[in-house]
N, C-alpha and C positions, 0 to 999 in steps of 0.2 A: 210136850210136843211143841216144836217151834212153829211160829206162824209163818205164812208165806212172806209177809213183810220182813220178818227177821232174817229169812233165808235169802231174800232177793239181793242182788248186787246192784249198787248205785249205777244208774244208766250211763252217766258220764264216763265212769271207769270201765263199764262193760263194752262200750262202743269205742273206747280210746284207741286210736291208731289202727282200727280194723281195716284190712285191705279191701274188703268187699263193700264198704260204705260208699254210696254215690255222692255223699256230701260230707263236709267236715262234721266231726262229732257234735260240736257245739250248735250246729244248725240241724243236724239229723235228729237229735234227741227231742227238741220241741216239736218237730214235724211228726215224729212217731207218737208222742204223747197226745197231740191233737187228734190223730186218727184212732188212737185207743179210745178216746172219749166218744168220737163219732160212732165207732163200731159198737161200743157198749150201748149207746142210745138207740142204734138201729135194732139190735137184738131185743132190747126192752120194748121198743115201739111195736115190733111185730108181735111180741107176746101180749102186750096190753091191748093192741088193736084187735087181735084175733079173739081174745076173751070178750072184749066189748062188743064186737060184731056178732058173736054167738051167745051173747048173754041170755037171750031168751031160751036157748036150748043148748046148754053146755053138755057135750057128750064126750065119748072117748077120743074123738079126733082132736078136740081142743087139748085134752090132757097129753096126747102123744106129741103134738107139735110144740106145746109149751115145754114138755120135758126135753125134747130135742134142742130147742132154743137154749134152755138152761144148760144143757150139756155142752153145746157149742160155745156158749159164753164162758163157761167154766174152763174148758180146755184152752180157749184163747187167752184168758187171764193168766192161766198157769204157764203157758209156753211163751207168751210175748210180753205181758205186762209185768209179771213177777218172775221174769226169766233170770237164770243164773249164768247164762252164756249166750253169746250172739255170734252167728245165727243159731237157732235150734238145730239139732241134728236132723238128718234126712228122714229118719224114722218118725221123729216127733212132728216134722212138717207133714209127712204122709198121713199121720193120725189126724191132724187137724183138717187138712184140705181134703183128704180122702173121705174121712168121716163126715165132713161138711157137705161133700157132694152127695153122699148117700142120704144124709138127713134132708138135703134140699129136694132130692127126688121124691122122698116120702111126703115132705111138707107140701110141695107143689102139686102132688097127686091128690092130697086131701083138700087143699085150699088153693085156688088158682092165684090168689094175690101173692103167694109166696114165690111166684116165678121171678119177681123183681129182686129177690134176695141174691140171685146168682150174680148180678152186677156188682154187689159188694164183694163177693168172692174174687171176681176178676180184679177189682181194685186192690184187694189185699194181696193177690198174687204178685202184682207189679210193685206194690209198696213194701212187702215183707220178705219176698224171696229173691234170691240171686237169679241172674238171667235164665240159666238152663232149667231149674225147677219151675220158674215162673212160666216159661214158654210151654213146658209139658202140661202144667195145670190149666193154662188158658186154652190150649188145643183140646184137652180132654173136655173142658166145659163147653167149648164150641161144638164138638161132636155130640155130646149128650143133649144139648139143646136142640140140635137139628134132628136127632133121632126121636126126641120126645115130641117134637112138632109133627113127626111122621108116624106117630103112634107106635114107635119102636119097630118099625118095619122099613128096611132099607129100600124096598121096592116102591114105597110110597114117597120117597124123597123127591122133591122138585129139583131137577138139575139146575135150573136157573137160580132158584133160591139158595141151593147149596153153593153154587159158584159165587153168588153175591156175598153170602156169609163167609166163605173162605177168603174172598178178597178183602172184606172188612177186617177179618182176623189177621191176615198178613200185614195189612196197613197198620193195624193197632200194634202188633208185635214189633214191626219195623220202627214205628215212632217211639215205642218204649225203649228199644235198644239204643236208638240215636240219643234220646234224652239221658238214658242211664250212663252211657259211656262219655257223653259230653260233660255231664256233671262230675263224673268220676275223674276225668282228665283234668277238669278245672280244679277239683279238690286236690289232686296230686300235685298240680302246678303250684297251688297255694302252699301246700306243705313243703315243697322243695324251696320255694321262695323264703319261707320262714326259716328253714334250715340254713340257707345261704346267709340270711341276715344274722342268724345266731353265730355262724362261722365268722362273719365279718366282725361282729362285736368281739368274738374271742380273739381274732387276729389283732384287733386294736389293743385289747388288754395284754396280749403277748408282746406286742411291740413296745407298749409302755413299760412292761416289766423288763424287757431286754434293754431298753434305753436306761432305765434306772440301774440295772445290773452293770451296764457299761460305765455309768457314772461312778458306781461303787468301786469297780475295778480300777478306774482312773485315780480315784482318791487313794486307794490302797497303794497304787504305784507311786503316787506323789509322796505319801507318807513313808514308803520304803526308801525312796530316793533321799528324802530329807534325813531319815534316820541313818541310812548306810553311808551317806557322803557328808552332808552338811553337819549332821550331829557329831560324827566322829571328828570332823575337821575342827568344829568349834571346841570340842572337848580337848583336842590336842593343842589348840591355840591357847586355851585357858592355862594348861599346864606349862606351855612354853613361855607365856607372859610372866608367870610367877618366877620361873627359872631365870629369865632374862633380867627381871627386876633385881634378883640377887646377884646375877653375874656382873651387872654394871659396877658394883662396888669393887670388884677385883680385876675385871678384864673388860673395859668399855669397848674395845675394838671387836672383840668376839661377840659382845652383846649386840653391836650394830649389825654384824653379820646375821645373827639370829633374827633380828627385826626384819632384815631384807627377805629372809626365808619365809617369815610369817606373812609379809606382804604378798609374796608369790602365792602362798596358800589361800589368802583372802581373795586374790584375783581369780584363782581357779574355782573357788567356791561360788563367786559371783557368776562366773561363766556357766557353772553347773546349774545354778538357780535360773539363769536366763533360758537354758535349754529346757528345764522343767516347765517354766512358764510358757515357752513356745509350744510345748506339747499340748497345752490346753486350748490353743487357738487353731484356726484353720489358716495357715500361713499363705499369704498372697491373695486371698479372696477379698478381704477387706470389705469396702462398701460396693464393690462391683457385683454385677449379676453373675450367675454361674456361666451363662452363655458367653458373656464378654470375657470372663476369666479364662475359660477353656480356650477360646480363640487366641487370646494374647499369649497364653502359655505355650500353645502349639507353635506360634510364630517365634517365641523366644527359644524354644528347644531347637527349632530348625536353624535359626541364625547361629546358635551357639555350637551345634554339633555338625552342621552342614548336611544333615539328613533332609530328605524330602518328606515333609509332614503334611498329610492331607487331613483336613479337619472338617467334619460335617456335623453340625450341632443343630438340633431341632430348637427353634426359638421358644417353643412351649416348655422347655426345660426350666425356664424361670418361674413357672407356675407351681413347681413341686414344693413340698414342705422344706423348711430350712434344714432339718436334720438329715433329710435325704440329699439335699444339695451339698452339705458338708461331707457326707459319706462319699459321694461321687467325686468331689474335688480331691479328697485324699486318695481315692483309687487312681484317678488320672495322674496325680503327681507321682505316686509310687511307681506306677506302670511305666510312665515316660522316663523317669529317672533310671529304672532298670534297663530300658532300651538304650538310653544314652550312654550308660556306663558299661554295660556288659554284653549287649546283643550284637555289636558290630554290624548294625543294620544300615542300609542305605535308604530305606523307605519305611514309613510308618503311617498308619491310618487310624484316625480317632473319629468315632461315630457315636452320636447320642440320639436316641429316638424316644418319643413319649407317646404312649397309647392310654386309653381310659383305664387299663388294668395295671400297667407297670411303666417304669422308666428303665431304659437299658443303655449302658455305656459299653462300647466295644473298642479295644485298643489292640492292634495287631502289627507285627513287624516281620521283615524278611531276613532277620538275623540268624544267629547260630542256634537259637532255641534255649530252653531252660534245662538245667540239670534235674535229674530225677529227685534229688533231695531238696528242691528249692523251698518247700514249706517247712523243712526241718531245721533250716539254718537259724542260728540265734539272731535276735534283734527284734526290738519291739515294733519298729516301723517298717518291717519287711512285708512280704506277701502274706505271712501268717497274721500280721496285725490288721491288714485291710480285709482279710477274710473274716476275722472276728468282728470287725466293724460292720461289714455288710450283713453278716448273719445276725448281728445285734439289732438290726432294723427289719428283720424278717426277709432279707434278700438272699440271693444265691450268687456266689462268685465261682466262675468256672475258668480254669486255666488249661489250655491245650498247647502242646509243643510237638512239632513234627520235624525238627531239624531243618535241613536246607530245602524246604518247600517254598512255594511262592509266598505263603505267609507262614513263617516258622513258628511263631508264638502268638496266641490269641488269649487275651484276658478280657472276660466279659462279666459285668455286674448287672444283675436284674433285681430291681427293688419294686415291691408291690406298692400300688397307689390306691388310696381310699378317696373316693370322690369328694367326701366332705372336707378332706384336708387340703385339697387343691386351692391355691390362691386364685383370685380373679385377675386375669391378665388382659 
């Protein structure tokens, strides 16, 4: 036969994330253990005190109250101390508190000093039961105590005393409900804060992973460019050099022409290399702040294209992390380039705002709008490229196009901000 200890469930696991707990489990468990000890000591104190008080004439009454105390303590230990689930089922709670009330009526009838035991049951009701069973139990106790004081005759009840007891009961229940739901709300708020903090840490990890993934993709692109263009060009040059070296002996003029062709190939390879290197930088930002760079770029686009470019940039944008600044700069460049080349717009608006939660860049124009397949067109530095870059840092890029409306096309990038990453400005 398994012992109660072997069958019991660890308290921390039993109370974990239970919705009816008024306090977090790590606080509620020590609280409950303390009252387990107090309850056990009270039962033992009543038993020992009764035996000691009646030691000169131990009779059947002492045996009855002692047996009832032992039964109450045993049921309490089984249902609450060595419990397998929390809270116990309603019928189990009814056994303990209903049986306890019956035992109290017998005990207090046999010995007057047992009347005080009822206050322990009131405390247990508030501490161990959820609100509805607790209120039912306390109201029952209140009615029983008033009837007992009137010798179980309703006509003997003192109306004034009954009203006073009822008022005290209502005040006690109201205070209990206020404390219960206040503590429960506080516990729920603490749990939500912990979940938000865990989500924030997960977002940080996801962003770091996305940045690393973007770096790996960029390295793969560079390796592919080197292999597909520079590698093939260098291999071809090596073969042509060997052929030209042999050709000089028989046809120097033709060999010179081959050398000129190889020079052209070398220049094209150098240009391709410069384009690859340029793709690793954020062109035009340099040592300037993002705020300054965006303003200057808007002025340059306006002067070059003749468009009316309205630029509204929040100065707090210079406080965002560098990786977000680079991303927004790329979005602004690509969006304004598309407007300048393809939109046939006369007016463009660039707006950047910073809030505690996010930084948002919005670029819109009154041009002809975007084609439906704008994101499917080939090209690494197009709209598809900036969408991948924005999503790589945990942001969202939205593009809406409505044709010849007041604002035909709107490109908006929203990037999440983490307070710890913001620079002091």
